[in-house]
N, C-alpha and C positions, 0 to 999 in steps of 0.2 A: 573295731578299727582294723584294717587289713595288715598293718605293720607295727607291731608293738615297739620295735626299735626306734621308729620315727617319734613315737610319743616320749620314749625315754630321752631321746636326743633334745627334745624341745622343752622338757620340764625342768624347773629349778630345784624342786624337792620331790621326793617320792615317799608316800605313805602306803605301806603294803602289809599284807599278812605274811604268809610263808612262801609267797610266789618267788620263783627263781629269778624273776626280773630284777630283784635286788642285787644279785651278783653281777649282772650285766651293768646295772646302774652304778655299782661301786667303782667301776673303771673310770667314771667321770669325776669321782671324788666329791660329787655334790651330795648334799644331805639326804639321807634315807632314814626313815623312822619305821619301826615295826609296831603295828597295832595288832596285838594278839589277845583278844578278850577271852579266847578259849585255850590259852597256853597250857594250863594244868591238864585239861582233858586231852589236848593234842599230844603232849609229852607222854601221857599214860597210854594212849591208843597207838601212837606211831613213833614217837621220839624223833631225834635228829641224828644225822651222821656226825656232825660237829655240834657240841652243846651250844645252845642259843646264847648262853652266858659268855661264850668266846667270840661271838659275832661282833663286828665293830659298830653295829647300829644300836641306837637307843631303843629299848623295848618297853612298850606300854601295854598294860592289860585292861585299861579303862580310859575314858576320855580325859579325866583329870590328869592322869600320868602323861598322856600324850601332849596335852597343853603345857604341862610343866617341862617336858623334854624339849619341846619346840622353843619355849620362852628362854630356857637356860642352855641352849645349844651353843657349843664352842667349836667352831669350824676348824681351827688349828688342831685342837686335840683330836677331833674326829678324823681329819686327814691322816694324822700320824697313825691312828688305830687302823684305818683302812689299809694304809701302806704296809703296816706290820702284818695284818691279816693276809694280805696278798702274798707276802714273803713266806709266811708260815705254811700256806697252802701250796706254794710253789707256782705262782702265776708266771706265765711267760709273756704276758701282755706288756708292751712298751709303747703303745700308741703309734706304731709304724706299720700296721697291718696293710694299709692301702699301698704302701711302697712295694 
């Protein structure tokens, strides 16, 4: 698809691996789930700048965990975590970029 931002704009939830699109999507405060079946190997080979345990997204390493995270998702709690994460990282986004 020619413009990933259009896809993020139109979706209700995002399920992704380690794609940076999750950070753009987090600005919408809509649900984002991480599916990381290779998490142990990825951490061993590359690791993360910020530990994945500090990310505001539910992390799953298999389909059962993903289903559980989706079924037990708490939007209010999630939005608080996303807001806190933005503040900790120093986000300057306030939703007024077009002005």
